[in-house]
N, CA, C and O atoms as a GROMACS GRO file, in nm:
protein
  612
    1MET      N    1  12.284  15.767  13.138
    1MET     CA    2  12.321  15.882  13.013
    1MET      C    3  12.298  15.829  12.891
    1MET      O    4  12.349  15.722  12.858
    2VAL      N    5  12.216  15.902  12.809
    2VAL     CA    6  12.191  15.851  12.664
    2VAL      C    7  12.298  15.882  12.579
    2VAL      O    8  12.348  15.993  12.565
    3SER      N    9  12.332  15.774  12.520
    3SER     CA   10  12.415  15.820  12.410
    3SER      C   11  12.374  15.868  12.291
    3SER      O   12  12.269  15.821  12.247
    4ARG      N   13  12.432  15.954  12.223
    4ARG     CA   14  12.365  16.029  12.113
    4ARG      C   15  12.451  15.947  11.986
    4ARG      O   16  12.561  15.894  12.002
    5SER      N   17  12.383  15.951  11.874
    5SER     CA   18  12.446  15.923  11.728
    5SER      C   19  12.525  16.033  11.686
    5SER      O   20  12.476  16.144  11.706
    6PRO      N   21  12.632  16.026  11.634
    6PRO     CA   22  12.689  16.125  11.548
    6PRO      C   23  12.612  16.190  11.454
    6PRO      O   24  12.640  16.301  11.409
    7HIS      N   25  12.520  16.128  11.425
    7HIS     CA   26  12.427  16.165  11.303
    7HIS      C   27  12.281  16.203  11.359
    7HIS      O   28  12.197  16.119  11.390
    8PRO      N   29  12.265  16.345  11.366
    8PRO     CA   30  12.130  16.371  11.450
    8PRO      C   31  12.012  16.288  11.376
    8PRO      O   32  11.943  16.231  11.460
    9ALA      N   33  11.975  16.269  11.267
    9ALA     CA   34  11.874  16.229  11.217
    9ALA      C   35  11.858  16.058  11.271
    9ALA      O   36  11.752  15.999  11.252
   10LEU      N   37  11.978  15.990  11.341
   10LEU     CA   38  11.959  15.872  11.384
   10LEU      C   39  11.946  15.869  11.548
   10LEU      O   40  11.925  15.763  11.608
   11SER      N   41  11.962  15.993  11.614
   11SER     CA   42  11.979  16.004  11.754
   11SER      C   43  11.826  15.926  11.807
   11SER      O   44  11.831  15.862  11.912
   12CYS      N   45  11.700  15.934  11.737
   12CYS     CA   46  11.591  15.893  11.772
   12CYS      C   47  11.597  15.752  11.794
   12CYS      O   48  11.542  15.705  11.894
   13VAL      N   49  11.670  15.667  11.698
   13VAL     CA   50  11.705  15.532  11.745
   13VAL      C   51  11.786  15.481  11.872
   13VAL      O   52  11.760  15.380  11.939
   14ASP      N   53  11.898  15.580  11.893
   14ASP     CA   54  11.954  15.563  12.015
   14ASP      C   55  11.875  15.585  12.122
   14ASP      O   56  11.882  15.511  12.221
   15ASP      N   57  11.784  15.697  12.117
   15ASP     CA   58  11.700  15.712  12.236
   15ASP      C   59  11.596  15.607  12.250
   15ASP      O   60  11.567  15.579  12.366
   16PHE      N   61  11.529  15.537  12.146
   16PHE     CA   62  11.443  15.429  12.162
   16PHE      C   63  11.519  15.325  12.236
   16PHE      O   64  11.468  15.272  12.335
   17ALA      N   65  11.649  15.291  12.192
   17ALA     CA   66  11.725  15.185  12.210
   17ALA      C   67  11.759  15.184  12.379
   17ALA      O   68  11.752  15.087  12.454
   18THR      N   69  11.790  15.292  12.406
   18THR     CA   70  11.844  15.307  12.542
   18THR      C   71  11.712  15.311  12.618
   18THR      O   72  11.720  15.250  12.724
   19SER      N   73  11.582  15.371  12.593
   19SER     CA   74  11.474  15.378  12.671
   19SER      C   75  11.398  15.245  12.668
   19SER      O   76  11.311  15.225  12.753
   20SER      N   77  11.425  15.159  12.580
   20SER     CA   78  11.374  15.019  12.586
   20SER      C   79  11.463  14.890  12.611
   20SER      O   80  11.430  14.773  12.591
   21THR      N   81  11.585  14.939  12.659
   21THR     CA   82  11.652  14.818  12.654
   21THR      C   83  11.613  14.723  12.743
   21THR      O   84  11.636  14.609  12.702
   22ASP      N   85  11.572  14.727  12.831
   22ASP     CA   86  11.527  14.581  12.908
   22ASP      C   87  11.411  14.525  12.841
   22ASP      O   88  11.409  14.403  12.849
   23ALA      N   89  11.294  14.587  12.764
   23ALA     CA   90  11.203  14.558  12.694
   23ALA      C   91  11.266  14.444  12.591
   23ALA      O   92  11.242  14.323  12.588
   24LEU      N   93  11.353  14.518  12.511
   24LEU     CA   94  11.412  14.462  12.397
   24LEU      C   95  11.490  14.360  12.417
   24LEU      O   96  11.507  14.272  12.333
   25LEU      N   97  11.548  14.363  12.535
   25LEU     CA   98  11.608  14.224  12.590
   25LEU      C   99  11.530  14.113  12.605
   25LEU      O  100  11.565  14.006  12.553
   26LEU      N  101  11.405  14.125  12.682
   26LEU     CA  102  11.303  14.051  12.709
   26LEU      C  103  11.261  13.963  12.557
   26LEU      O  104  11.257  13.841  12.540
   27VAL      N  105  11.238  14.054  12.476
   27VAL     CA  106  11.171  14.004  12.332
   27VAL      C  107  11.286  13.935  12.281
   27VAL      O  108  11.264  13.825  12.231
   28GLY      N  109  11.408  13.976  12.283
   28GLY     CA  110  11.497  13.891  12.226
   28GLY      C  111  11.537  13.772  12.283
   28GLY      O  112  11.591  13.684  12.216
   29ARG      N  113  11.513  13.761  12.408
   29ARG     CA  114  11.506  13.622  12.488
   29ARG      C  115  11.416  13.530  12.456
   29ARG      O  116  11.439  13.410  12.444
   30ILE      N  117  11.300  13.589  12.438
   30ILE     CA  118  11.189  13.493  12.384
   30ILE      C  119  11.191  13.471  12.252
   30ILE      O  120  11.123  13.375  12.217
   31LEU      N  121  11.246  13.527  12.172
   31LEU     CA  122  11.270  13.506  12.023
   31LEU      C  123  11.381  13.414  12.011
   31LEU      O  124  11.369  13.344  11.911
   32MET      N  125  11.483  13.393  12.078
   32MET     CA  126  11.599  13.316  12.100
   32MET      C  127  11.517  13.166  12.145
   32MET      O  128  11.520  13.059  12.084
   33SER      N  129  11.457  13.193  12.251
   33SER     CA  130  11.405  13.088  12.351
   33SER      C  131  11.304  12.988  12.239
   33SER      O  132  11.302  12.866  12.254
   34TYR      N  133  11.233  13.049  12.140
   34TYR     CA  134  11.172  12.973  12.063
   34TYR      C  135  11.225  12.862  11.975
   34TYR      O  136  11.177  12.751  11.949
   35LEU      N  137  11.336  12.920  11.938
   35LEU     CA  138  11.442  12.804  11.846
   35LEU      C  139  11.458  12.695  11.939
   35LEU      O  140  11.418  12.585  11.902
   36PHE      N  141  11.507  12.706  12.046
   36PHE     CA  142  11.530  12.600  12.137
   36PHE      C  143  11.420  12.530  12.188
   36PHE      O  144  11.421  12.407  12.189
   37LEU      N  145  11.331  12.591  12.228
   37LEU     CA  146  11.189  12.534  12.275
   37LEU      C  147  11.121  12.417  12.161
   37LEU      O  148  11.077  12.306  12.189
   38SER      N  149  11.126  12.474  12.043
   38SER     CA  150  11.092  12.410  11.938
   38SER      C  151  11.154  12.304  11.882
   38SER      O  152  11.089  12.214  11.828
   39ALA      N  153  11.311  12.304  11.891
   39ALA     CA  154  11.381  12.199  11.845
   39ALA      C  155  11.402  12.097  11.953
   39ALA      O  156  11.430  11.980  11.926
   40GLY      N  157  11.388  12.142  12.076
   40GLY     CA  158  11.404  12.021  12.209
   40GLY      C  159  11.281  11.945  12.199
   40GLY      O  160  11.287  11.824  12.177
   41TRP      N  161  11.141  12.020  12.217
   41TRP     CA  162  11.021  11.970  12.210
   41TRP      C  163  11.001  11.852  12.094
   41TRP      O  164  10.936  11.749  12.111
   42GLY      N  165  11.071  11.890  11.971
   42GLY     CA  166  11.048  11.814  11.852
   42GLY      C  167  11.139  11.663  11.877
   42GLY      O  168  11.091  11.551  11.860
   43LYS      N  169  11.253  11.685  11.913
   43LYS     CA  170  11.325  11.578  11.974
   43LYS      C  171  11.247  11.473  12.086
   43LYS      O  172  11.223  11.353  12.070
   44LEU      N  173  11.220  11.543  12.182
   44LEU     CA  174  11.151  11.449  12.288
   44LEU      C  175  11.040  11.403  12.247
   44LEU      O  176  11.017  11.288  12.283
   45THR      N  177  10.934  11.471  12.160
   45THR     CA  178  10.829  11.396  12.078
   45THR      C  179  10.819  11.301  11.984
   45THR      O  180  10.724  11.230  11.953
   46ASN      N  181  10.965  11.309  11.928
   46ASN     CA  182  10.976  11.198  11.807
   46ASN      C  183  11.153  11.153  11.827
   46ASN      O  184  11.245  11.175  11.748
   47VAL      N  185  11.156  11.094  11.940
   47VAL     CA  186  11.302  11.027  11.986
   47VAL      C  187  11.335  10.964  11.844
   47VAL      O  188  11.435  10.991  11.778
   48VAL      N  189  11.235  10.876  11.809
   48VAL     CA  190  11.298  10.767  11.693
   48VAL      C  191  11.363  10.840  11.585
   48VAL      O  192  11.478  10.815  11.548
   49GLY      N  193  11.274  10.948  11.526
   49GLY     CA  194  11.338  11.030  11.438
   49GLY      C  195  11.478  11.098  11.474
   49GLY      O  196  11.579  11.076  11.408
   50ALA      N  197  11.475  11.179  11.580
   50ALA     CA  198  11.576  11.251  11.628
   50ALA      C  199  11.700  11.143  11.622
   50ALA      O  200  11.803  11.169  11.560
   51ALA      N  201  11.679  11.026  11.688
   51ALA     CA  202  11.778  10.924  11.681
   51ALA      C  203  11.851  10.872  11.555
   51ALA      O  204  11.969  10.841  11.541
   52ALA      N  205  11.727  10.871  11.449
   52ALA     CA  206  11.786  10.827  11.306
   52ALA      C  207  11.866  10.951  11.241
   52ALA      O  208  11.953  10.940  11.154
   53TYR      N  209  11.825  11.062  11.296
   53TYR     CA  210  11.913  11.180  11.217
   53TYR      C  211  12.033  11.172  11.294
   53TYR      O  212  12.129  11.200  11.222
   54PHE      N  213  12.068  11.142  11.420
   54PHE     CA  214  12.194  11.152  11.501
   54PHE      C  215  12.261  11.054  11.443
   54PHE      O  216  12.376  11.076  11.406
   55THR      N  217  12.208  10.937  11.427
   55THR     CA  218  12.274  10.821  11.364
   55THR      C  219  12.336  10.866  11.265
   55THR      O  220  12.458  10.873  11.273
   56ALA      N  221  12.275  10.904  11.158
   56ALA     CA  222  12.315  10.949  11.023
   56ALA      C  223  12.440  11.057  11.054
   56ALA      O  224  12.535  11.054  10.975
   57LEU      N  225  12.444  11.139  11.151
   57LEU     CA  226  12.549  11.231  11.178
   57LEU      C  227  12.652  11.177  11.267
   57LEU      O  228  12.735  11.256  11.313
   58GLY      N  229  12.658  11.033  11.303
   58GLY     CA  230  12.770  10.966  11.380
   58GLY      C  231  12.776  11.010  11.524
   58GLY      O  232  12.881  11.020  11.589
   59VAL      N  233  12.649  11.038  11.570
   59VAL     CA  234  12.674  11.091  11.701
   59VAL      C  235  12.647  10.966  11.804
   59VAL      O  236  12.553  10.888  11.790
   60PRO      N  237  12.740  10.959  11.904
   60PRO     CA  238  12.721  10.861  11.967
   60PRO      C  239  12.612  10.833  12.059
   60PRO      O  240  12.560  10.920  12.128
   61SER      N  241  12.568  10.678  12.061
   61SER     CA  242  12.436  10.666  12.172
   61SER      C  243  12.325  10.745  12.124
   61SER      O  244  12.260  10.808  12.207
   62PRO      N  245  12.293  10.750  11.998
   62PRO     CA  246  12.172  10.841  11.922
   62PRO      C  247  12.061  10.856  12.014
   62PRO      O  248  12.009  10.965  12.037
   63SER      N  249  12.018  10.729  12.076
   63SER     CA  250  11.897  10.722  12.142
   63SER      C  251  11.897  10.790  12.244
   63SER      O  252  11.800  10.859  12.276
   64VAL      N  253  12.011  10.782  12.316
   64VAL     CA  254  12.035  10.838  12.469
   64VAL      C  255  12.030  11.014  12.434
   64VAL      O  256  11.954  11.094  12.487
   65MET      N  257  12.108  11.037  12.356
   65MET     CA  258  12.147  11.196  12.293
   65MET      C  259  12.016  11.228  12.255
   65MET      O  260  11.987  11.344  12.283
   66SER      N  261  11.935  11.171  12.206
   66SER     CA  262  11.776  11.264  12.163
   66SER      C  263  11.715  11.299  12.278
   66SER      O  264  11.649  11.403  12.290
   67TYR      N  265  11.735  11.208  12.378
   67TYR     CA  266  11.677  11.280  12.527
   67TYR      C  267  11.754  11.382  12.593
   67TYR      O  268  11.701  11.479  12.647
   68VAL      N  269  11.880  11.362  12.589
   68VAL     CA  270  11.967  11.457  12.647
   68VAL      C  271  11.950  11.589  12.567
   68VAL      O  272  11.908  11.692  12.619
   69VAL      N  273  11.985  11.579  12.442
   69VAL     CA  274  11.999  11.721  12.354
   69VAL      C  275  11.856  11.790  12.366
   69VAL      O  276  11.842  11.912  12.375
   70GLY      N  277  11.747  11.693  12.364
   70GLY     CA  278  11.603  11.756  12.382
   70GLY      C  279  11.587  11.811  12.498
   70GLY      O  280  11.532  11.922  12.503
   71ALA      N  281  11.624  11.756  12.599
   71ALA     CA  282  11.597  11.805  12.753
   71ALA      C  283  11.700  11.950  12.765
   71ALA      O  284  11.672  12.052  12.828
   72LEU      N  285  11.795  11.931  12.704
   72LEU     CA  286  11.891  12.079  12.697
   72LEU      C  287  11.831  12.182  12.640
   72LEU      O  288  11.823  12.298  12.680
   73GLU      N  289  11.787  12.133  12.541
   73GLU     CA  290  11.737  12.252  12.451
   73GLU      C  291  11.589  12.325  12.525
   73GLU      O  292  11.581  12.446  12.547
   74VAL      N  293  11.507  12.253  12.550
   74VAL     CA  294  11.412  12.295  12.630
   74VAL      C  295  11.441  12.387  12.754
   74VAL      O  296  11.392  12.495  12.788
   75ALA      N  297  11.547  12.300  12.818
   75ALA     CA  298  11.567  12.394  12.961
   75ALA      C  299  11.639  12.524  12.924
   75ALA      O  300  11.618  12.625  12.991
   76VAL      N  301  11.724  12.524  12.818
   76VAL     CA  302  11.796  12.659  12.790
   76VAL      C  303  11.675  12.742  12.731
   76VAL      O  304  11.674  12.862  12.756
   77GLY      N  305  11.570  12.687  12.652
   77GLY     CA  306  11.453  12.791  12.621
   77GLY      C  307  11.370  12.832  12.737
   77GLY      O  308  11.317  12.943  12.733
   78VAL      N  309  11.353  12.758  12.837
   78VAL     CA  310  11.285  12.813  12.942
   78VAL      C  311  11.358  12.912  13.010
   78VAL      O  312  11.302  13.018  13.040
   79ALA      N  313  11.506  12.886  13.044
   79ALA     CA  314  11.601  12.985  13.129
   79ALA      C  315  11.592  13.083  13.039
   79ALA      O  316  11.583  13.190  13.100
   80LEU      N  317  11.589  13.101  12.893
   80LEU     CA  318  11.611  13.224  12.860
   80LEU      C  319  11.452  13.299  12.874
   80LEU      O  320  11.454  13.417  12.906
   81ILE      N  321  11.345  13.247  12.856
   81ILE     CA  322  11.236  13.320  12.873
   81ILE      C  323  11.244  13.380  13.022
   81ILE      O  324  11.239  13.502  13.042
   82LEU      N  325  11.255  13.300  13.108
   82LEU     CA  326  11.265  13.343  13.247
   82LEU      C  327  11.386  13.462  13.304
   82LEU      O  328  11.379  13.530  13.406
   83GLY      N  329  11.483  13.461  13.211
   83GLY     CA  330  11.617  13.513  13.244
   83GLY      C  331  11.690  13.464  13.374
   83GLY      O  332  11.751  13.533  13.455
   84LEU      N  333  11.672  13.339  13.372
   84LEU     CA  334  11.730  13.263  13.472
   84LEU      C  335  11.883  13.215  13.454
   84LEU      O  336  11.900  13.123  13.375
   85ALA      N  337  11.994  13.268  13.520
   85ALA     CA  338  12.134  13.226  13.498
   85ALA      C  339  12.163  13.256  13.366
   85ALA      O  340  12.224  13.170  13.303
   86THR      N  341  12.135  13.351  13.316
   86THR     CA  342  12.132  13.401  13.177
   86THR      C  343  12.259  13.398  13.129
   86THR      O  344  12.274  13.344  13.019
   87ARG      N  345  12.374  13.453  13.198
   87ARG     CA  346  12.505  13.465  13.117
   87ARG      C  347  12.547  13.309  13.126
   87ARG      O  348  12.617  13.265  13.035
   88TYR      N  349  12.511  13.235  13.219
   88TYR     CA  350  12.564  13.092  13.214
   88TYR      C  351  12.515  13.003  13.082
   88TYR      O  352  12.571  12.920  13.011
   89VAL      N  353  12.377  13.062  13.086
   89VAL     CA  354  12.298  12.969  12.993
   89VAL      C  355  12.350  13.025  12.821
   89VAL      O  356  12.342  12.953  12.722
   90ALA      N  357  12.397  13.153  12.820
   90ALA     CA  358  12.458  13.203  12.698
   90ALA      C  359  12.595  13.129  12.675
   90ALA      O  360  12.643  13.125  12.562
   91ILE      N  361  12.655  13.074  12.777
   91ILE     CA  362  12.790  13.013  12.736
   91ILE      C  363  12.760  12.862  12.716
   91ILE      O  364  12.838  12.793  12.651
   92VAL      N  365  12.641  12.808  12.773
   92VAL     CA  366  12.596  12.672  12.726
   92VAL      C  367  12.539  12.682  12.570
   92VAL      O  368  12.567  12.593  12.488
   93ILE      N  369  12.461  12.789  12.537
   93ILE     CA  370  12.424  12.790  12.406
   93ILE      C  371  12.541  12.823  12.305
   93ILE      O  372  12.529  12.779  12.190
   94PHE      N  373  12.652  12.897  12.339
   94PHE     CA  374  12.746  12.887  12.251
   94PHE      C  375  12.826  12.770  12.221
   94PHE      O  376  12.882  12.752  12.113
   95ILE      N  377  12.829  12.690  12.322
   95ILE     CA  378  12.926  12.583  12.306
   95ILE      C  379  12.829  12.457  12.251
   95ILE      O  380  12.867  12.366  12.177
   96PHE      N  381  12.710  12.472  12.300
   96PHE     CA  382  12.606  12.367  12.238
   96PHE      C  383  12.572  12.397  12.080
   96PHE      O  384  12.536  12.306  12.004
   97VAL      N  385  12.585  12.507  12.045
   97VAL     CA  386  12.559  12.540  11.904
   97VAL      C  387  12.689  12.532  11.832
   97VAL      O  388  12.676  12.507  11.713
   98LEU      N  389  12.812  12.548  11.875
   98LEU     CA  390  12.940  12.528  11.823
   98LEU      C  391  12.937  12.377  11.782
   98LEU      O  392  12.947  12.336  11.666
   99VAL      N  393  12.921  12.299  11.893
   99VAL     CA  394  12.922  12.146  11.876
   99VAL      C  395  12.807  12.093  11.758
   99VAL      O  396  12.839  12.002  11.681
  100ALA      N  397  12.708  12.140  11.753
  100ALA     CA  398  12.572  12.113  11.676
  100ALA      C  399  12.628  12.164  11.532
  100ALA      O  400  12.587  12.104  11.433
  101THR      N  401  12.709  12.259  11.518
  101THR     CA  402  12.744  12.297  11.378
  101THR      C  403  12.848  12.178  11.332
  101THR      O  404  12.823  12.102  11.238
  102VAL      N  405  12.972  12.172  11.414
  102VAL     CA  406  13.065  12.087  11.366
  102VAL      C  407  12.996  11.947  11.330
  102VAL      O  408  13.032  11.891  11.227
  103PHE      N  409  12.916  11.899  11.397
  103PHE     CA  410  12.831  11.786  11.388
  103PHE      C  411  12.755  11.766  11.265
  103PHE      O  412  12.757  11.661  11.200
  104ALA      N  413  12.686  11.876  11.235
  104ALA     CA  414  12.559  11.867  11.139
  104ALA      C  415  12.571  11.946  11.026
  104ALA      O  416  12.538  11.905  10.915
  105HIS      N  417  12.620  12.065  11.049
  105HIS     CA  418  12.620  12.180  10.928
  105HIS      C  419  12.769  12.215  10.869
  105HIS      O  420  12.804  12.333  10.864
  106ARG      N  421  12.854  12.109  10.825
  106ARG     CA  422  12.958  12.144  10.766
  106ARG      C  423  12.925  12.126  10.622
  106ARG      O  424  12.946  12.024  10.557
  107TYR      N  425  12.876  12.225  10.584
  107TYR     CA  426  12.827  12.237  10.434
  107TYR      C  427  12.910  12.180  10.309
  107TYR      O  428  12.871  12.128  10.205
  108TRP      N  429  13.023  12.206  10.352
  108TRP     CA  430  13.126  12.149  10.233
  108TRP      C  431  13.143  12.023  10.216
  108TRP      O  432  13.217  11.985  10.125
  109ILE      N  433  13.085  11.939  10.292
  109ILE     CA  434  13.111  11.792  10.311
  109ILE      C  435  12.970  11.738  10.222
  109ILE      O  436  12.976  11.625  10.172
  110TYR      N  437  12.886  11.792  10.210
  110TYR     CA  438  12.740  11.783  10.150
  110TYR      C  439  12.761  11.769   9.998
  110TYR      O  440  12.846  11.832   9.936
  111PRO      N  441  12.669  11.674   9.940
  111PRO     CA  442  12.652  11.688   9.787
  111PRO      C  443  12.624  11.829   9.758
  111PRO      O  444  12.575  11.905   9.841
  112ALA      N  445  12.657  11.862   9.640
  112ALA     CA  446  12.620  12.003   9.585
  112ALA      C  447  12.487  12.036   9.603
  112ALA      O  448  12.465  12.144   9.657
  113GLU      N  449  12.381  11.959   9.567
  113GLU     CA  450  12.250  12.010   9.589
  113GLU      C  451  12.202  12.027   9.735
  113GLU      O  452  12.090  12.073   9.759
  114ALA      N  453  12.288  11.989   9.834
  114ALA     CA  454  12.245  12.008   9.946
  114ALA      C  455  12.330  12.114  10.043
  114ALA      O  456  12.307  12.146  10.159
  115GLN      N  457  12.426  12.153   9.961
  115GLN     CA  458  12.536  12.269  10.027
  115GLN      C  459  12.458  12.407  10.052
  115GLN      O  460  12.474  12.470  10.157
  116ARG      N  461  12.394  12.439   9.974
  116ARG     CA  462  12.317  12.560  10.002
  116ARG      C  463  12.230  12.578  10.119
  116ARG      O  464  12.239  12.679  10.188
  117ALA      N  465  12.131  12.466  10.148
  117ALA     CA  466  12.071  12.488  10.258
  117ALA      C  467  12.155  12.448  10.388
  117ALA      O  468  12.113  12.494  10.494
  118GLN      N  469  12.260  12.374  10.393
  118GLN     CA  470  12.360  12.327  10.506
  118GLN      C  471  12.420  12.472  10.520
  118GLN      O  472  12.429  12.514  10.635
  119PHE      N  473  12.457  12.544  10.432
  119PHE     CA  474  12.522  12.673  10.448
  119PHE      C  475  12.448  12.793  10.527
  119PHE      O  476  12.492  12.875  10.607
  120ILE      N  477  12.314  12.771  10.472
  120ILE     CA  478  12.206  12.830  10.567
  120ILE      C  479  12.209  12.825  10.707
  120ILE      O  480  12.220  12.917  10.788
  121GLN      N  481  12.198  12.695  10.727
  121GLN     CA  482  12.212  12.625  10.873
  121GLN      C  483  12.334  12.687  10.931
  121GLN      O  484  12.331  12.750  11.037
  122PHE      N  485  12.456  12.666  10.850
  122PHE     CA  486  12.582  12.694  10.907
  122PHE      C  487  12.565  12.846  10.973
  122PHE      O  488  12.586  12.872  11.091
  123THR      N  489  12.528  12.933  10.878
  123THR     CA  490  12.547  13.091  10.887
  123THR      C  491  12.429  13.120  11.002
  123THR      O  492  12.440  13.202  11.094
  124LYS      N  493  12.336  13.052  10.982
  124LYS     CA  494  12.228  13.082  11.110
  124LYS      C  495  12.284  13.048  11.254
  124LYS      O  496  12.252  13.115  11.352
  125ASN      N  497  12.380  12.928  11.262
  125ASN     CA  498  12.424  12.874  11.384
  125ASN      C  499  12.514  12.994  11.429
  125ASN      O  500  12.517  13.031  11.547
  126LEU      N  501  12.593  13.058  11.324
  126LEU     CA  502  12.684  13.176  11.361
  126LEU      C  503  12.616  13.275  11.422
  126LEU      O  504  12.659  13.320  11.529
  127ALA      N  505  12.519  13.317  11.376
  127ALA     CA  506  12.398  13.413  11.413
  127ALA      C  507  12.382  13.387  11.573
  127ALA      O  508  12.424  13.467  11.657
  128ILE      N  509  12.330  13.289  11.598
  128ILE     CA  510  12.293  13.244  11.724
  128ILE      C  511  12.398  13.243  11.828
  128ILE      O  512  12.376  13.283  11.942
  129MET      N  513  12.537  13.188  11.780
  129MET     CA  514  12.627  13.206  11.874
  129MET      C  515  12.696  13.346  11.878
  129MET      O  516  12.788  13.365  11.958
  130SER      N  517  12.651  13.447  11.791
  130SER     CA  518  12.701  13.576  11.826
  130SER      C  519  12.584  13.638  11.925
  130SER      O  520  12.608  13.717  12.016
  131GLY      N  521  12.467  13.591  11.894
  131GLY     CA  522  12.355  13.650  12.002
  131GLY      C  523  12.384  13.584  12.107
  131GLY      O  524  12.358  13.662  12.198
  132SER      N  525  12.431  13.465  12.164
  132SER     CA  526  12.477  13.437  12.279
  132SER      C  527  12.601  13.498  12.328
  132SER      O  528  12.634  13.478  12.445
  133LEU      N  529  12.657  13.553  12.270
  133LEU     CA  530  12.775  13.646  12.330
  133LEU      C  531  12.711  13.769  12.371
  133LEU      O  532  12.736  13.820  12.480
  134PHE      N  533  12.622  13.822  12.283
  134PHE     CA  534  12.550  13.924  12.334
  134PHE      C  535  12.496  13.917  12.480
  134PHE      O  536  12.522  13.996  12.571
  135LEU      N  537  12.426  13.823  12.485
  135LEU     CA  538  12.355  13.774  12.615
  135LEU      C  539  12.455  13.756  12.710
  135LEU      O  540  12.422  13.800  12.821
  136LEU      N  541  12.567  13.706  12.704
  136LEU     CA  542  12.677  13.698  12.787
  136LEU      C  543  12.713  13.823  12.864
  136LEU      O  544  12.716  13.844  12.985
  137VAL      N  545  12.745  13.914  12.741
  137VAL     CA  546  12.786  14.048  12.777
  137VAL      C  547  12.685  14.134  12.854
  137VAL      O  548  12.726  14.185  12.958
  138VAL      N  549  12.560  14.158  12.818
  138VAL     CA  550  12.473  14.243  12.846
  138VAL      C  551  12.394  14.184  12.981
  138VAL      O  552  12.365  14.252  13.079
  139GLY      N  553  12.366  14.046  12.964
  139GLY     CA  554  12.269  13.982  13.067
  139GLY      C  555  12.137  13.986  13.016
  139GLY      O  556  12.108  14.011  12.899
  140ALA      N  557  12.052  13.958  13.114
  140ALA     CA  558  11.906  13.925  13.090
  140ALA      C  559  11.833  14.070  13.081
  140ALA      O  560  11.735  14.089  13.009
  141GLY      N  561  11.882  14.156  13.150
  141GLY     CA  562  11.798  14.300  13.183
  141GLY      C  563  11.701  14.284  13.294
  141GLY      O  564  11.687  14.182  13.362
  142ARG      N  565  11.627  14.408  13.308
  142ARG     CA  566  11.561  14.413  13.425
  142ARG      C  567  11.435  14.315  13.441
  142ARG      O  568  11.387  14.284  13.550
  143PHE      N  569  11.392  14.274  13.326
  143PHE     CA  570  11.262  14.181  13.343
  143PHE      C  571  11.303  14.037  13.327
  143PHE      O  572  11.271  13.967  13.232
  144SER      N  573  11.381  13.997  13.433
  144SER     CA  574  11.441  13.877  13.453
  144SER      C  575  11.441  13.811  13.611
  144SER      O  576  11.440  13.888  13.706
  145ILE      N  577  11.442  13.686  13.628
  145ILE     CA  578  11.490  13.623  13.744
  145ILE      C  579  11.589  13.665  13.800
  145ILE      O  580  11.598  13.694  13.919
  146ASP      N  581  11.700  13.672  13.690
  146ASP     CA  582  11.841  13.721  13.733
  146ASP      C  583  11.838  13.843  13.796
  146ASP      O  584  11.902  13.852  13.900
  147ALA      N  585  11.766  13.959  13.747
  147ALA     CA  586  11.751  14.109  13.809
  147ALA      C  587  11.692  14.077  13.947
  147ALA      O  588  11.761  14.101  14.046
  148MET      N  589  11.578  14.029  13.961
  148MET     CA  590  11.520  13.983  14.093
  148MET      C  591  11.600  13.931  14.193
  148MET      O  592  11.576  13.970  14.307
  149LEU      N  593  11.718  13.828  14.173
  149LEU     CA  594  11.795  13.793  14.262
  149LEU      C  595  11.886  13.889  14.279
  149LEU      O  596  11.908  13.911  14.398
  150ALA      N  597  11.933  13.942  14.219
  150ALA     CA  598  12.019  14.067  14.235
  150ALA      C  599  11.987  14.166  14.338
  150ALA      O  600  12.064  14.206  14.425
  151LYS      N  601  11.851  14.206  14.315
  151LYS     CA  602  11.783  14.310  14.405
  151LYS      C  603  11.820  14.253  14.533
  151LYS      O  604  11.871  14.323  14.620
  152LYS      N  605  11.794  14.122  14.550
  152LYS     CA  606  11.785  14.059  14.709
  152LYS      C  607  11.919  14.060  14.768
  152LYS      O  608  11.928  14.036  14.889
  153GLN      N  609  12.025  14.085  14.697
  153GLN     CA  610  12.164  14.057  14.767
  153GLN      C  611  12.195  14.200  14.829
  153GLN      O  612  12.298  14.218  14.894
   0.00000   0.00000   0.00000
């Protein structure tokens, strides 16, 4: 059933969203995955730099955490692209980004000249967390391993 907008001029947007849901979910997953893949790959290919950053943040065992966090980010990125265990990955993303925000983007504790940049990172993380909640609710869509596995049952 196609939902119609209460305003006739907007119904074409509703029709497009309804008819393109699975493709749009795939595009959204790919776009979100880029953030995690690039961040994770950056940590895994520059462990010294990531460990230095983690040390400055007070993260315990910063060298080990560079590998752990980098691998987790790459795994999340791959799972998003594939649409594999998407709802579980969405929960992992929410918790991971929440923890990252608490550790790294408490903009109010930074010097005045750094607060704007940290505020942007803070609000970006809120947007990622909200996106993960949407993924939790709607799942990966038809173009996913999740959908292929559901058909086999």
